[in-house]
C-alpha atoms as a printed R data frame, in Angstrom:
   type eleno elety resid chain resno      x      y      z
1  ATOM     1    CA   MET     A     1 16.144 35.734 38.925
2  ATOM     2    CA   VAL     A     2 17.123 33.139 41.520
3  ATOM     3    CA   PRO     A     3 15.661 33.744 45.000
4  ATOM     4    CA   ARG     A     4 18.125 34.285 47.824
5  ATOM     5    CA   LEU     A     5 17.850 30.997 49.715
6  ATOM     6    CA   ARG     A     6 19.331 30.640 53.198
7  ATOM     7    CA   PRO     A     7 19.465 27.396 55.200
8  ATOM     8    CA   VAL     A     8 18.702 27.968 58.882
9  ATOM     9    CA   LYS     A     9 19.833 25.295 61.357
10 ATOM    10    CA   VAL     A    10 17.712 25.237 64.505
11 ATOM    11    CA   LEU     A    11 17.949 21.568 65.536
12 ATOM    12    CA   ASN     A    12 20.970 19.620 66.781
13 ATOM    13    CA   LYS     A    13 22.602 16.721 64.910
14 ATOM    14    CA   ASN     A    14 19.972 14.357 66.327
15 ATOM    15    CA   GLY     A    15 17.116 16.467 64.968
16 ATOM    16    CA   LEU     A    16 16.157 17.746 68.416
17 ATOM    17    CA   GLY     A    17 15.882 21.264 69.735
18 ATOM    18    CA   TRP     A    18 14.045 23.660 71.961
19 ATOM    19    CA   SER     A    19 11.288 25.990 70.860
20 ATOM    20    CA   THR     A    20 13.528 28.896 71.869
21 ATOM    21    CA   TRP     A    21 16.112 27.757 69.299
22 ATOM    22    CA   ILE     A    22 13.456 27.673 66.578
23 ATOM    23    CA   ILE     A    23 12.127 31.103 67.502
24 ATOM    24    CA   ALA     A    24 15.671 32.524 67.625
25 ATOM    25    CA   GLY     A    25 16.431 31.107 64.171
26 ATOM    26    CA   ILE     A    26 13.254 32.548 62.703
27 ATOM    27    CA   GLY     A    27 14.010 35.855 64.438
28 ATOM    28    CA   TRP     A    28 17.431 35.853 62.792
29 ATOM    29    CA   VAL     A    29 15.744 35.358 59.412
30 ATOM    30    CA   ALA     A    30 13.382 38.279 60.091
31 ATOM    31    CA   ALA     A    31 16.304 40.484 61.158
32 ATOM    32    CA   ASN     A    32 18.093 39.683 57.884
33 ATOM    33    CA   VAL     A    33 15.099 39.979 55.574
34 ATOM    34    CA   ASP     A    34 17.061 42.316 53.287
35 ATOM    35    CA   THR     A    35 19.303 39.377 52.269
36 ATOM    36    CA   ILE     A    36 16.900 36.423 52.552
37 ATOM    37    CA   GLU     A    37 13.912 35.655 50.333
38 ATOM    38    CA   VAL     A    38 13.495 31.976 51.201
39 ATOM    39    CA   ALA     A    39 14.540 30.334 54.469
40 ATOM    40    CA   SER     A    40 15.014 26.566 54.468
41 ATOM    41    CA   ILE     A    41 14.452 25.080 57.916
42 ATOM    42    CA   SER     A    42 13.968 21.571 59.341
43 ATOM    43    CA   LEU     A    43 11.439 21.166 62.128
44 ATOM    44    CA   ARG     A    44  9.898 18.382 64.191
45 ATOM    45    CA   ASP     A    45  6.242 18.344 65.130
46 ATOM    46    CA   THR     A    46  5.936 18.670 68.873
47 ATOM    47    CA   GLY     A    47  2.486 20.192 68.640
48 ATOM    48    CA   PHE     A    48  1.255 23.652 67.925
49 ATOM    49    CA   SER     A    49  3.284 26.508 69.378
50 ATOM    50    CA   ARG     A    50  1.726 29.980 69.234
51 ATOM    51    CA   ALA     A    51  5.173 31.564 69.719
52 ATOM    52    CA   GLU     A    52  6.695 29.607 66.812
53 ATOM    53    CA   HIS     A    53  3.676 30.302 64.609
54 ATOM    54    CA   ASP     A    54  3.813 34.012 65.415
55 ATOM    55    CA   ALA     A    55  7.555 34.119 64.662
56 ATOM    56    CA   ILE     A    56  7.034 32.449 61.286
57 ATOM    57    CA   GLN     A    57  4.043 34.689 60.517
58 ATOM    58    CA   GLY     A    58  6.111 37.763 61.394
59 ATOM    59    CA   ALA     A    59  8.856 36.763 58.958
60 ATOM    60    CA   VAL     A    60  6.279 35.932 56.262
61 ATOM    61    CA   ASP     A    61  4.702 39.353 56.798
62 ATOM    62    CA   LEU     A    62  8.146 40.853 56.087
63 ATOM    63    CA   GLY     A    63  8.281 38.988 52.769
64 ATOM    64    CA   VAL     A    64 10.221 35.808 53.600
65 ATOM    65    CA   ALA     A    65  9.000 32.452 52.288
66 ATOM    66    CA   PHE     A    66  9.809 29.248 54.163
67 ATOM    67    CA   ALA     A    67 10.708 25.812 52.839
68 ATOM    68    CA   ILE     A    68 10.089 23.554 55.832
69 ATOM    69    CA   ALA     A    69 11.489 20.028 55.903
70 ATOM    70    CA   ALA     A    70 10.691 17.248 58.328
71 ATOM    71    CA   PRO     A    71 12.492 14.086 59.411
72 ATOM    72    CA   ALA     A    72 11.628 10.892 57.526
73 ATOM    73    CA   SER     A    73  9.742  9.400 60.461
74 ATOM    74    CA   ALA     A    74  5.993  9.666 59.971
75 ATOM    75    CA   SER     A    75  5.490 10.127 63.702
76 ATOM    76    CA   SER     A    76  7.579 13.295 63.705
77 ATOM    77    CA   ARG     A    77  6.285 14.811 60.473
78 ATOM    78    CA   PRO     A    78  4.846 18.327 60.921
79 ATOM    79    CA   SER     A    79  1.174 18.528 60.141
80 ATOM    80    CA   PRO     A    80  0.314 21.219 57.560
81 ATOM    81    CA   SER     A    81 -1.965 23.006 60.017
82 ATOM    82    CA   SER     A    82  0.879 23.317 62.540
83 ATOM    83    CA   TRP     A    83  3.052 25.438 60.284
84 ATOM    84    CA   THR     A    84  0.657 27.402 58.118
85 ATOM    85    CA   ALA     A    85  1.455 31.079 57.721
86 ATOM    86    CA   THR     A    86 -0.469 33.387 55.455
87 ATOM    87    CA   ALA     A    87  0.995 35.965 53.093
88 ATOM    88    CA   ARG     A    88 -0.798 39.237 53.636
């Protein structure tokens, strides 16, 4: 069975965005968990955000997996520890 994959756009065409946009996008995923198994999202590393982490963890707790992409620039690549959520 193929997982239900949904791309989620949270950054603008220049790869920039506010934390509130990211949290809103993840919230949308959590609200639609009945139709989404895997959310594909592109993020930039602007440092650790408890609110973003908690939003991702909340969606993971509901059963959603995330495929997180980063821009090609090494300086903007998310560090694994910034975006780690744990299946419970």
